[in-house]
C-alpha positions in Angstrom: 9.7 -14.4 -66.8 8.2 -17.1 -68.9 10.6 -19.5 -70.7 9.7 -20.8 -74.2 10.9 -23.9 -76.0 11.3 -21.8 -79.1 10.4 -18.4 -80.5 9.4 -18.1 -84.0 9.7 -14.9 -85.9 8.3 -13.5 -89.1 11.0 -11.9 -91.2 9.9 -8.8 -93.3 8.3 -6.1 -91.1 9.2 -7.9 -87.9 13.0 -8.1 -87.8 13.9 -6.0 -90.9 12.4 -3.1 -92.9 9.8 -4.2 -95.4 10.1 -2.1 -98.4 8.2 -4.6 -100.5 9.7 -7.6 -102.2 13.4 -7.8 -101.1 15.1 -9.3 -104.1 18.8 -8.4 -103.5 20.9 -8.7 -100.2 21.8 -4.8 -100.5 18.1 -4.1 -99.9 17.9 -6.1 -96.7 18.3 -3.9 -93.7 17.7 -5.2 -90.1 15.8 -2.7 -87.8 18.3 -0.9 -85.8 16.9 -2.7 -82.6 16.6 -6.1 -83.8 20.0 -7.6 -82.5 19.4 -6.0 -79.1 15.9 -7.4 -79.0 17.1 -10.9 -80.0 19.6 -10.9 -77.3 17.0 -10.1 -74.7 14.8 -12.8 -76.1 17.7 -15.3 -76.0 17.4 -15.1 -72.2 13.9 -16.8 -72.4 14.7 -19.5 -75.0 17.7 -21.2 -76.7 15.8 -21.7 -79.9 14.9 -19.1 -82.8 13.4 -20.1 -86.0 12.3 -17.7 -88.8 9.0 -18.7 -90.7 8.6 -16.5 -93.7 6.4 -16.4 -96.8 8.4 -15.4 -100.0 5.9 -15.4 -102.9 8.1 -13.1 -104.6 10.0 -16.1 -105.9 6.8 -17.5 -107.4 5.9 -14.2 -108.9 9.1 -13.9 -110.6 10.2 -10.9 -108.5 13.0 -12.7 -106.6 15.4 -15.3 -107.7 15.6 -18.1 -105.1 19.5 -17.9 -105.1 19.1 -14.2 -104.0 16.7 -15.3 -101.2 19.2 -17.9 -100.1 22.0 -15.2 -100.0 19.8 -13.1 -97.9 19.1 -16.1 -95.6 22.8 -16.8 -95.3 23.4 -13.3 -94.4 20.8 -13.5 -91.5 22.1 -16.8 -90.2 25.7 -15.3 -90.3 24.7 -12.1 -88.4 22.9 -14.0 -85.8 25.5 -16.4 -85.4 28.1 -13.6 -85.2 26.0 -12.2 -82.3 25.7 -15.6 -80.6 22.0 -15.8 -81.2 20.4 -19.3 -81.3 18.8 -19.2 -84.8 18.3 -22.9 -85.9 16.9 -22.4 -89.4 15.0 -20.1 -91.7 11.8 -21.9 -93.2 10.4 -20.2 -96.2 7.6 -20.7 -98.5 7.6 -19.5 -102.1 4.0 -20.5 -102.8 2.0 -18.1 -104.8 -1.1 -16.9 -102.6 -3.5 -18.2 -105.4 -1.9 -21.5 -105.3 -0.9 -21.9 -101.6 -0.2 -25.2 -99.9 -0.5 -25.5 -96.1 3.2 -24.5 -95.8 2.3 -20.9 -96.7 1.2 -18.8 -93.6 -1.6 -18.7 -92.3 -1.1 -22.4 -92.9 0.8 -24.2 -90.2 3.0 -26.5 -92.4 6.3 -24.6 -91.7 5.6 -24.7 -87.9 4.8 -28.4 -87.9 8.1 -29.1 -90.1 10.1 -27.2 -87.5 8.4 -29.0 -84.5 9.3 -32.3 -86.2 12.9 -31.4 -87.2 13.9 -30.0 -83.8 11.6 -31.8 -81.4 9.8 -28.6 -80.3 6.7 -28.5 -78.1 4.6 -26.0 -80.1 2.3 -25.5 -77.1 5.3 -23.9 -75.2 6.4 -21.6 -78.0 5.8 -18.0 -79.2 5.4 -16.5 -82.7 6.3 -12.9 -83.3 5.1 -11.3 -86.4 3.4 -8.2 -88.0 0.4 -9.6 -89.6 -2.7 -11.7 -89.1 -1.3 -14.5 -91.2 1.6 -14.7 -88.5 -0.7 -14.7 -85.6 -3.4 -17.1 -86.9 -1.2 -20.2 -87.2 0.3 -19.6 -83.8 -3.2 -19.3 -82.3 -4.4 -22.4 -84.3 -1.3 -24.4 -82.9 -1.9 -23.4 -79.2 1.2 -21.0 -79.2 1.4 -17.7 -77.7 1.7 -14.8 -80.2 2.9 -11.2 -80.3 1.9 -8.7 -83.0 4.5 -6.1 -83.5 3.2 -2.8 -84.9 6.1 -2.5 -87.3 5.8 -3.5 -90.9 2.1 -4.3 -91.5 1.3 -4.5 -87.8 -0.5 -1.0 -87.5 -2.8 -1.9 -90.4 -3.5 -5.4 -89.1 -4.0 -4.5 -85.5 -7.7 -3.5 -85.7 -8.6 -6.5 -88.0 -8.3 -9.2 -85.5 -11.5 -11.0 -84.5 -12.3 -11.5 -80.7 -11.3 -15.1 -81.0 -8.2 -14.7 -82.9 -6.4 -11.9 -81.0 -2.6 -12.1 -80.3 -1.5 -12.8 -76.8 0.6 -9.6 -76.8 0.8 -6.5 -78.9 4.0 -4.4 -78.9 5.3 -1.3 -80.7 8.3 -3.5 -82.0 10.3 -6.4 -81.4 12.5 -4.5 -78.8 9.6 -3.3 -76.6 8.1 -6.8 -76.8 11.5 -8.4 -75.8 11.6 -6.0 -72.7 8.0 -6.9 -71.8 8.8 -10.7 -72.0 12.2 -10.5 -70.3 10.8 -8.9 -67.2 
């Protein structure tokens, strides 16, 4: 079993259902297997960080206060389950006016590495899209594409030099693979 300095996660489609822009806490629903998966993954790291694009804010579809309520809920649920979530980094950039913080940019990862003294070369990123896997690969991290959310649609779109390290049906099957 490989140990990681930190495991990064995308949010929508990776740890929760993704019906589109989630603008209210009542619409945020973890996958039924998320907490079990995170408990398994906690055996291979003591640091979790969520890295999420939330352009719904800049598009006027989500109020930032509502996004912060959802983030607080996630933090509290993971804390209640004794899971090591350090922080949720989010980027509200519109894709047409994106900075390097918006995935596939690496800005949020670099901020996290600086804030928590993380060795990115000994980390894993788990997500459901090319924009999750690409920055991980660019930063020398391991990566896992989950086939939930957008994963099935993105799986066949990877180029030979930008493939994920692992591909898994969902975060739980991926956790079982890694925790062996």
